[in-house]
C-alpha positions in Angstrom: -154.6 -21.7 -50.6 -150.9 -22.4 -50.2 -148.6 -20.4 -47.8 -146.2 -20.4 -50.8 -146.6 -19.6 -54.4 -145.0 -22.6 -56.0 -145.2 -20.9 -59.5 -142.1 -19.1 -58.4 -140.0 -22.3 -57.9 -141.6 -24.2 -60.8 -138.4 -24.0 -63.2 -136.3 -25.5 -60.2 -138.7 -27.7 -58.6 -137.4 -31.0 -59.9 -133.7 -30.1 -59.1 -133.5 -31.2 -55.6 -134.5 -35.0 -56.7 -131.2 -34.8 -58.9 -128.9 -34.0 -55.9 -127.3 -37.1 -54.2 -129.1 -36.2 -51.0 -132.6 -35.8 -52.7 -132.0 -39.2 -54.6 -131.3 -40.9 -51.3 -134.4 -39.3 -49.5 -136.6 -40.2 -52.5 -135.4 -43.9 -52.5 -136.3 -44.4 -48.8 -139.8 -42.5 -49.2 -140.8 -44.6 -52.2 -139.8 -47.9 -50.6 -142.1 -47.3 -47.6 -144.7 -45.7 -49.9 -144.9 -48.8 -52.1 -145.8 -51.0 -49.1 -149.0 -48.9 -48.4 -149.9 -48.7 -51.9 -150.4 -52.4 -51.9 -153.2 -52.0 -49.5 -155.4 -49.9 -51.9 -158.5 -51.8 -53.1 -158.8 -49.9 -56.5 -156.6 -48.4 -59.0 -157.7 -44.8 -59.0 -156.0 -42.1 -57.0 -156.7 -38.4 -56.4 -153.3 -36.9 -55.8 -153.4 -33.8 -53.6 -150.6 -31.2 -54.6 -149.3 -33.1 -57.6 -146.7 -30.5 -58.5 -144.5 -31.3 -61.4 -145.8 -34.8 -61.5 -142.7 -36.5 -59.8 -145.0 -38.7 -57.4 -147.6 -38.9 -60.1 -145.2 -40.7 -62.3 -144.4 -43.2 -59.4 -147.9 -43.9 -58.9 -148.5 -44.5 -62.6 -145.7 -46.9 -62.7 -147.2 -48.8 -60.1 -150.3 -49.4 -62.1 -152.7 -46.6 -60.9 -154.8 -44.1 -62.8 -154.0 -40.5 -61.3 -156.1 -37.3 -61.1 -153.6 -34.8 -60.0 -154.7 -31.5 -58.5 -152.6 -28.4 -57.8 -153.2 -24.7 -57.5 -149.9 -23.6 -59.3 -150.5 -23.4 -63.1 -146.8 -23.5 -63.8 -146.3 -26.8 -62.0 -149.3 -28.3 -64.0 -147.7 -27.2 -67.3 -144.5 -29.1 -66.4 -146.3 -32.1 -65.2 -148.3 -32.2 -68.4 -145.1 -31.8 -70.5 -143.8 -35.0 -69.1 -146.6 -37.1 -70.8 -147.1 -39.5 -67.8 -149.3 -42.4 -68.7 -152.7 -42.6 -67.0 -152.6 -39.2 -65.4 -154.6 -36.1 -65.8 -153.7 -32.9 -64.0 -156.1 -29.9 -63.3 -156.0 -26.8 -61.3 -157.8 -27.0 -58.0 -157.5 -26.1 -54.4 -157.6 -28.9 -51.6 -159.7 -26.2 -49.5 -162.4 -26.5 -51.8 -162.5 -29.7 -53.7 -164.7 -29.8 -56.8 -166.1 -33.4 -55.9 -169.3 -34.6 -54.3 -169.0 -36.2 -50.8 -167.8 -39.7 -50.8 -167.1 -40.0 -54.3 -163.3 -40.5 -54.4 -161.8 -44.0 -53.8 -158.3 -43.1 -52.7 -156.4 -40.0 -51.7 -152.6 -39.4 -51.8 -150.9 -36.4 -50.7 -146.9 -36.1 -50.7 -145.4 -33.0 -49.0 -148.3 -30.8 -49.9 -150.5 -30.5 -46.8 -147.6 -28.9 -44.9 -147.9 -25.9 -47.1 -151.8 -25.5 -46.8 -152.9 -22.3 -45.1 -155.6 -24.1 -43.3 -154.8 -27.7 -42.5 -158.1 -28.3 -40.6 -160.0 -27.3 -43.7 -157.8 -29.4 -46.0 -158.4 -32.5 -43.9 -162.0 -31.8 -43.5 -162.2 -31.7 -47.4 -160.3 -34.9 -48.0 -162.5 -36.8 -45.5 -165.7 -35.3 -47.0 -164.8 -36.7 -50.6 -163.3 -40.0 -49.6 -165.5 -43.0 -49.9 -166.2 -45.3 -47.2 -163.3 -47.9 -47.2 -161.5 -45.5 -49.3 -157.8 -45.0 -48.4 -155.9 -41.9 -47.7 -152.0 -42.2 -47.8 -149.8 -39.2 -46.9 -146.1 -38.6 -47.3 -145.0 -35.8 -44.8 -141.9 -33.9 -43.8 -141.2 -34.9 -40.1 -141.1 -32.0 -37.8 -138.2 -33.6 -36.0 -136.0 -34.6 -39.0 -133.0 -33.0 -40.1 -134.7 -31.4 -43.0 -137.1 -29.6 -40.9 -134.6 -28.2 -38.7 -132.8 -26.6 -41.8 -135.7 -25.3 -43.3 -135.2 -21.6 -42.4 -132.3 -21.6 -44.7 -134.7 -22.7 -47.6 -136.9 -20.1 -49.2 -139.5 -22.9 -50.1 -139.3 -24.9 -47.1 -139.4 -22.1 -44.5 -143.1 -21.7 -45.4 -144.0 -25.3 -44.4 -145.5 -26.6 -41.4 -144.2 -30.2 -40.8 -146.0 -32.8 -39.1 -144.9 -34.8 -36.1 -145.6 -38.6 -35.6 -148.1 -37.8 -33.0 -149.8 -35.0 -34.8 -150.3 -37.0 -38.1 -151.6 -39.9 -36.1 -154.3 -37.6 -34.4 -155.4 -36.2 -37.8 -155.7 -39.7 -39.4 -157.5 -41.3 -36.5 -160.5 -39.2 -37.1 -161.7 -41.6 -39.8 -160.1 -44.8 -39.0 -157.1 -46.7 -37.5 -153.9 -45.1 -38.7 -150.5 -46.7 -39.5 -147.6 -44.3 -39.3 -144.1 -45.3 -40.5 -141.0 -43.1 -40.4 -138.1 -43.4 -42.9 -135.1 -41.4 -44.3 -133.0 -41.1 -41.1 -130.2 -38.9 -41.6 -128.8 -37.7 -38.2 -125.8 -36.0 -39.8 -127.8 -34.1 -42.3 -126.4 -34.5 -45.7 -123.1 -36.0 -44.4 -122.5 -39.8 -44.5 -124.7 -40.5 -47.5 -122.7 -43.6 -48.2 -123.9 -44.8 -44.9 -127.4 -44.0 -45.2 -128.7 -47.4 -46.0 -126.8 -48.9 -42.9 -128.2 -46.3 -40.7 -131.6 -47.0 -42.0 -131.4 -50.6 -41.6 -129.8 -50.4 -38.1 -132.5 -47.9 -36.8 -135.3 -49.2 -34.9 -139.0 -48.0 -35.8 -139.3 -45.6 -32.9 -136.2 -43.7 -34.0 -137.5 -43.7 -37.7 -140.8 -42.4 -36.5 -139.3 -39.8 -34.3 -136.2 -38.6 -36.2 -136.7 -39.7 -39.7 -137.2 -36.9 -42.3 -140.2 -38.4 -43.9 -143.5 -39.9 -42.3 -145.8 -42.1 -44.0 -149.3 -42.1 -42.8 -152.0 -44.6 -43.9 -155.7 -44.9 -43.0 -158.8 -46.6 -44.4 -161.8 -44.6 -43.8 -164.5 -46.5 -41.8 
């Protein structure tokens, strides 16, 4: 169950990715994400909260077969309309995954677990279905990034509970040795987009992990 009914935002869901700010964030996110995808030992992925298929397409473009699950029917309709190769979308809830234990090779979740009503149950379900040596890769909104501070002014993001670097690490270390990497550092919010790349390159990893808008967490199940 989600804290927000994304059916209400289905028609405008992808608009953010078409803004200059959204494009910059998306670029930095995917640049980091790609490094961890290269650690996957197989080419099949269960994507939690696949939405309109924005990240599903990225995964497909990188050679993966994707099964996307979402609880919002309208988002699934939009995702299916995109005809993304090597993808299948079904209606399902992360709080009750319809899979036997240790049957899923890899799990990806991007800005979806922040909206789940019961994070503990969600992580328990992911860990249950994930095979030994399977990989979990999470993209999450950073609780201390500029986006999180502005979320009260957004009808969608005001419903999310973002992760901090330390809290994401604690979640992932339950099943293995996590790697956490922050990105998309925008200290001035949407200002200075022209300097975004320079800011990102000049920031040290501690700054990115603590203040970047996006956290990427990777763990391989022991």
